[in-house]
KOLSE-102807 format. One line per field, with one value per residue (C-alpha): residue number from 1; residue in three letters; x, y, z. Coordinates in pm, 1 decimal. Each point is the difference from the previous one (the first is absolute). Last residue first. Example, Ala and Ser with C-alpha at 12.3 -4.5 7.8 and 13.67 -1.06 7.14 Angstrom:
nr (2 1)
rest (Ser Ala)
X (1367.0 -137.0)
Y (-106.0 -344.0)
Z (714.0 66.0)
END
This chain:
nr (327 326 325 324 323 322 321 320 319 318 317 316 315 314 313 312 311 310 309 308 307 306 305 304 303 302 301 300 299 298 297 296 295 294 293 292 291 290 289 288 287 286 285 284 283 282 281 280 279 278 277 276 275 274 273 272 271 270 269 268 267 266 265 264 263 262 261 260 259 258 257 256 255 254 253 252 251 250 249 248 247 246 245 244 243 242 241 240 239 238 237 236 235 234 233 232 231 230 229 228 227 226 225 224 223 222 221 220 219 218 217 216 215 214 213 212 211 210 209 208 207 206 205 204 203 202 201 200 199 198 197 196 195 194 193 192 191 190 189 188 187 186 185 184 183 182 181 180 179 178 177 176 175 174 173 172 171 170 169 168 167 166 165 164 163 162 161 160 159 158 157 156 155 154 153 152 151 150 149 148 147 146 145 144 143 142 141 140 139 138 137 136 135 134 133 132 131 130 129 128 127 126 125 124 123 122 121 120 119 118 117 116 115 114 113 112 111 110 109 108 107 106 105 104 103 102 101 100 99 98 97 96 95 94 93 92 91 90 89 88 87 86 85 84 83 82 81 80 79 78 77 76 75 74 73 72 71 70 69 68 67 66 65 64 63 62 61 60 59 58 57 56 55 54 53 52 51 50 49 48 47 46 45 44 43 42 41 40 39 38 37 36 35 34 33 32 31 30 29 28 27 26 25 24 23 22 21 20 19 18 17 16 15 14 13 12 11 10 9 8 7 6 5 4 3 2 1)
rest (Trp Gln Ile Ala Gln Asp Glu Asp Pro Ile Gln Thr Asn Ile Lys Arg Glu Met Ile Leu Ser Gly Arg Ile Thr Tyr Asp Val Ser Ala Gly Ala Val Ser Thr Tyr Asp Thr Tyr Asn Tyr Asp Ile Asn Ser Ile Thr Val Tyr Arg His Val Leu Tyr Pro Gln Leu Glu Asp Pro Ile Glu Glu Val Ser Tyr Asn Ile Thr Lys Asn Val Gln Leu Asn Met Leu Pro Asn Asp Ser Thr Leu Thr Val Glu Arg Lys Glu Thr Asp Phe His Ala Ile Ile Lys Tyr Asn Arg Arg Asp Ser Lys Asn Glu Asp Val Thr Gly Ala Tyr Phe Phe Ile Thr Asn Asp Asp Val Val Tyr Thr Thr Ile Ile Ser Lys Val Ile Ala Ala Gly Asp Glu Glu Gly Lys Leu Tyr Val Lys Leu Ala Thr Gly Ser Tyr Asp Gly Ser Phe Asp Asn Phe Pro Val Ile Arg Leu Leu Ala Lys Ser Phe Asn Arg Arg Pro Asn Pro Thr Tyr Glu Asn Ser Thr Ser Pro Glu Ile Thr Leu Pro Leu Ile Trp Lys Asp Val Leu Asp Ile Asn Ser Leu Thr Phe Gly Ile Asn Ile Thr Asn Thr Asn Ser Gly Lys Pro Ile Ser Val Thr Asp Pro Ile Lys Phe Tyr Gln Asp Thr Leu Glu Lys Tyr Tyr Leu Asp Thr Arg Asn Gln Phe Asn Ala Asp Asn Phe Val Lys Leu Thr Asp Pro Asp Val Gly Leu His Val Met Leu Asn Lys Lys Asn Asp Thr Thr Gly Ser Val Ile Val Pro Leu Gln Tyr Asp Val Met Gly Asp Pro Lys Tyr Arg Val His Ile Pro Thr Val Gly Asp Gly Asn Leu Pro Ala Lys Phe Ser Val Tyr Gln Lys Phe Gln Glu Asp Thr Trp Glu Lys Asn Cys Ala Met Ser Gly Ile Cys Leu Leu Ile Thr Ile Leu Ala Ala Ile Lys Lys Met)
X (6259.7 186.7 -51.8 -153.3 -353.2 -56.5 184.7 -203.9 243.9 145.1 358.7 168.8 -24.1 55.0 143.6 -43.8 241.2 -63.6 300.2 -31.6 252.6 71.8 -62.5 -327.7 31.7 -293.6 -159.4 -211.7 -313.3 -205.1 -344.0 -88.3 301.1 -84.6 -182.7 281.6 222.9 224.7 224.3 320.9 168.5 328.7 -31.8 325.7 -94.3 -307.5 106.0 -256.5 138.6 -136.0 116.1 -90.2 -37.7 -12.9 374.2 -73.5 342.9 162.8 -288.4 -55.6 103.2 -237.1 112.5 -233.0 169.2 -126.0 65.2 -73.8 83.5 104.6 -191.0 -326.0 -263.5 -318.2 -149.6 -301.9 -273.6 45.4 -192.2 17.2 363.9 257.2 309.5 154.0 252.5 196.5 147.8 5.5 -204.5 -208.5 -106.7 -132.7 -284.5 -7.4 -279.4 45.5 -294.7 24.6 -333.9 -156.9 156.2 -247.2 -59.3 333.1 -9.9 76.1 371.2 155.2 339.8 181.7 -257.3 -291.6 53.0 -159.7 77.1 -7.4 71.7 -278.8 -225.2 -72.0 154.2 65.2 370.9 67.1 332.4 181.2 295.4 -127.2 312.4 0.4 334.4 244.8 183.2 166.1 -294.3 -138.5 -125.1 -318.1 -72.5 190.9 -189.5 267.2 -58.5 219.4 -189.1 -308.2 -2.1 -284.0 -374.4 -217.8 -15.4 214.4 -66.7 -378.5 -256.2 -323.2 -30.3 -406.8 -10.0 -264.8 -170.4 -149.7 -275.3 -131.4 374.3 76.8 -332.4 57.5 -357.6 148.2 -300.6 -263.8 -66.4 -314.7 -222.5 -264.3 30.2 359.3 187.4 166.8 398.6 98.3 254.7 101.1 198.8 241.4 156.8 225.2 -8.2 258.6 -3.2 -220.9 -134.6 34.3 40.5 -135.5 -174.7 6.3 -155.6 -62.9 -28.9 -74.5 215.9 -105.6 54.3 -49.9 -78.4 -206.4 -293.3 58.5 60.4 -241.0 46.2 -271.1 -139.0 321.3 261.6 27.6 246.8 66.0 -271.5 -167.6 131.7 271.3 -104.6 238.6 260.3 1.6 269.9 -167.0 -275.4 278.3 -302.0 2.9 242.2 63.4 -351.0 -198.5 176.1 -27.0 -392.6 -25.0 135.5 -163.2 -363.5 153.2 -24.5 -26.9 -155.3 68.7 -244.0 198.5 -181.3 143.5 -23.5 41.3 244.6 295.9 328.9 92.6 164.1 -192.5 -11.8 -201.5 246.1 -93.8 381.4 -54.6 136.3 88.9 -81.9 79.6 -174.5 63.9 145.9 239.4 130.2 157.3 77.9 -186.2 176.0 -263.9 37.9 -181.0 -123.9 80.4 276.6 230.0 -66.5 -315.0 16.4 -307.3 -61.0 -368.5 -269.3 -239.7 -49.3 40.8 -68.0 287.0 130.2 -168.5 19.2 251.4 277.6 -175.3 -157.3 363.9 114.5 -350.1 91.1 346.4 -98.7 -215.3 268.7 268.7 -259.7 -85.4 383.8 48.3 -230.1 103.8 307.9 -103.5 -181.7 278.5 223.4)
Y (8726.9 -24.0 354.8 -28.8 -96.2 328.2 191.2 -144.5 12.4 -360.9 50.3 188.7 -314.6 246.3 -178.6 225.7 13.7 194.3 129.7 156.0 136.9 19.4 134.6 -55.8 117.8 -145.6 168.1 -201.1 120.3 -170.4 -32.8 -303.8 -103.1 -20.6 345.0 278.6 -71.0 336.5 82.4 109.0 11.7 -30.4 -139.4 140.1 -176.5 -133.4 -171.9 -86.1 -250.4 -75.1 -348.6 -7.2 -277.3 16.1 -105.7 -320.5 -118.4 290.7 157.5 396.7 236.3 220.2 229.2 237.3 226.5 67.5 276.6 34.5 274.3 -62.5 -71.6 -34.8 54.5 -190.5 47.9 -314.1 221.5 289.6 -225.3 156.0 -163.3 141.0 -85.6 201.1 -174.2 188.2 -34.6 379.3 33.1 -366.8 110.3 -296.8 -1.0 -276.0 -38.1 -163.8 -187.2 -94.6 77.4 -212.0 -323.6 -22.6 -405.0 -89.2 -200.6 256.9 36.7 173.8 -99.1 323.9 301.0 -131.9 142.2 252.6 56.2 356.9 121.0 -37.7 -55.8 -174.0 -387.0 -236.0 -124.6 -369.0 -58.9 -292.5 -218.7 192.4 52.0 47.3 107.5 -75.2 239.6 353.8 198.6 -86.2 355.1 -77.5 -356.6 -91.1 -109.3 -14.0 53.0 -192.4 -347.9 214.0 -107.2 237.2 -140.1 271.9 332.9 261.6 29.8 -2.6 -315.6 -86.7 -329.6 -120.2 -354.3 -164.1 -251.3 -197.5 -234.7 -297.4 -143.8 45.6 -188.6 -310.9 -42.4 197.0 183.4 -163.7 190.2 63.2 -174.6 282.9 170.4 -24.0 -41.1 310.0 -19.6 107.9 352.2 135.2 313.1 7.1 311.8 -90.0 324.9 185.5 93.1 317.3 82.0 350.8 -25.2 -386.2 33.5 -322.0 -157.5 -384.8 -89.4 -353.1 -186.5 -293.8 -401.4 -309.0 108.0 -181.2 155.2 339.9 81.8 281.5 164.3 144.0 229.5 216.2 143.6 311.7 76.3 172.8 221.2 -381.7 -83.7 -260.1 -292.3 6.7 -281.9 -40.5 16.6 267.5 -321.2 -227.7 -242.1 -233.4 143.3 -286.6 -195.9 358.6 213.0 -252.0 -75.0 428.9 3.5 -296.2 204.7 301.8 -83.8 240.1 -107.5 -118.2 -161.1 -151.0 41.7 -310.1 -78.9 -338.1 -273.3 68.3 -199.9 -340.5 -121.5 187.6 343.0 263.4 313.1 351.6 200.6 276.0 401.1 251.5 375.8 285.6 312.1 401.3 240.2 -168.7 -285.0 -283.4 -322.5 -286.4 -292.9 -306.3 -257.5 -298.0 -149.3 -297.8 135.8 -177.4 103.8 -53.7 -26.2 179.6 -160.6 44.7 -286.3 -91.0 -402.0 -203.0 -397.0 -203.9 -234.6 228.2 -237.5 84.0 -104.4 -313.7 -127.9 18.3 -239.7 -245.3 12.7 -74.5 -322.0 -103.9 13.3 -162.3 -276.0 -26.8 -46.4 -249.7 -211.7 -15.8 -93.5 -277.1 -97.5 -3.6 -195.2)
Z (10938.9 -319.3 -164.5 -368.7 148.2 156.1 -272.1 -296.2 -302.1 41.7 -120.6 251.0 232.8 339.8 312.7 286.7 299.6 325.0 256.7 352.3 183.2 345.5 358.6 202.3 386.2 222.2 336.1 200.3 158.7 305.7 118.2 -177.4 -219.5 -348.8 -30.4 69.9 -288.5 -3.3 -337.7 -68.1 -332.2 -249.2 -337.8 -161.3 -340.8 -227.3 -277.5 -261.3 -254.2 -378.7 -179.4 -344.7 -215.2 -356.6 18.5 194.1 99.4 98.5 99.9 -67.9 285.7 131.7 319.5 220.5 257.9 377.5 274.4 315.5 224.4 341.7 366.1 -102.3 324.2 -22.2 374.8 -87.6 224.0 -262.6 -276.9 -312.1 -87.0 -238.1 -182.5 -252.8 -305.0 -152.7 -364.8 -19.6 -352.4 58.7 342.6 167.2 266.2 283.2 241.0 274.4 170.4 311.5 189.7 -315.9 86.6 328.6 -53.9 -150.6 -312.4 -220.4 131.0 304.7 33.3 36.6 -201.8 -244.5 -359.4 -186.4 -386.1 -157.8 -356.7 -209.6 340.4 302.5 -158.5 265.4 124.5 114.1 193.5 -51.6 207.6 326.4 210.4 381.2 126.6 312.3 130.7 -103.4 -67.8 370.4 112.1 -183.3 -67.3 -296.1 -369.2 -283.8 -369.6 -236.7 0.2 -106.7 -371.1 -89.5 -102.2 -252.8 -53.3 -140.0 -375.6 85.0 103.6 77.4 137.3 29.1 95.4 -248.7 163.1 -296.1 1.4 -273.6 -21.7 378.4 84.7 -238.7 -128.2 -369.3 -95.6 -231.4 -341.7 -193.8 283.5 -76.7 370.2 -89.2 369.1 158.5 -52.4 310.3 126.3 325.2 -39.2 352.3 151.0 293.5 207.0 43.0 -346.7 4.3 -339.7 -38.0 -382.3 -117.5 -308.8 -172.7 -290.9 -33.1 -375.4 13.0 -251.7 -250.2 -30.3 -173.7 -363.4 -247.6 82.3 135.0 390.4 109.9 379.3 154.3 328.4 -82.6 282.1 164.2 260.1 291.1 66.8 34.3 324.4 24.6 238.3 300.4 86.9 351.2 218.2 230.8 62.1 142.1 149.8 -286.8 -224.2 -262.3 -13.6 142.5 -311.6 -242.8 69.9 9.1 -352.2 -156.2 134.1 -158.8 -322.3 -282.3 -345.6 -338.1 -286.9 -266.9 -344.1 -165.8 -408.0 -4.8 -118.7 245.7 -151.9 69.1 298.9 294.1 173.8 -61.1 124.7 126.1 -6.9 245.5 -162.2 217.8 -96.0 159.4 55.7 56.8 213.4 259.7 -263.5 253.7 -236.3 111.0 103.9 49.1 277.4 18.2 324.3 157.9 229.9 -180.3 -299.7 -213.0 -379.0 -177.3 -294.6 10.7 -73.1 -222.3 -70.8 -252.1 70.2 -55.3 -284.3 -298.3 -276.0 -304.9 95.6 177.3 -334.0 -146.4 274.3 -105.4 -340.6 18.2 243.0 -226.5 -289.9 254.3 38.4 -383.2 -42.0 249.7 -136.1 -311.6 144.0 145.8 -297.5 -230.6 267.1)
END
């Protein structure tokens, strides 16, 4: 029995030594990656506060994977990668070129050529500067980035494409832009306002400037090839608490029938006191427009009535506004 007990003790010691060695040795190969999680469309939306007269910074993390700390001072090279965006567009939209994401031109951003990750650290951030004044969000803008290979074999980009590449969907925001619930907004054929209505669950709005957004008329959304023709601009008068709707396309025959109002309400969460629910409600919406492209050789008039409401959940413990909002 003593010999058996001694043997067990030896085996336990050996096992313990092996386990301890596993904790000190790298279990995987250390790769360099972006931290850019994909949404359901296969891109990474990044929300950037719109500033008409200045640059706003966005911090994109770069990480070294593995089970142990990075053992070297790394200088990681970065680049813009239009080829990956082209492959993505071809694979997802084929001949629907109107749905293609457009590469963000360099007039709208600045990015460093390299980012350093010091020894003992597994992460750092890239400071991307955006200047988005006058950007037209009818187009779907993407900043395609890549981690370029090291010429000296100092590091290895992650071989998985979605880790060494980042397709950043640029989403500027102001106090009024975002996704509104559209369940209380009814779309009628003009003259049949007492009949059945069409309802969209979500109405997406896009930034024009600090106090102005745009959205698409009726049931039009960004998947319609001629969506540009049905763009409605909504300006928020912060003193009168009114919303003015206009269009730069006379063929749409936009007619606003009522004074549109809006309200903003902030309510603390009952269970999480650091969380604030901010509601923007647009009331008394009543307008007509003409769809002159959907049916060949014919025009269809619509009446839109109702209200829209948008909720933002804001974590007051997070200082960075784009991170504090739970998108």
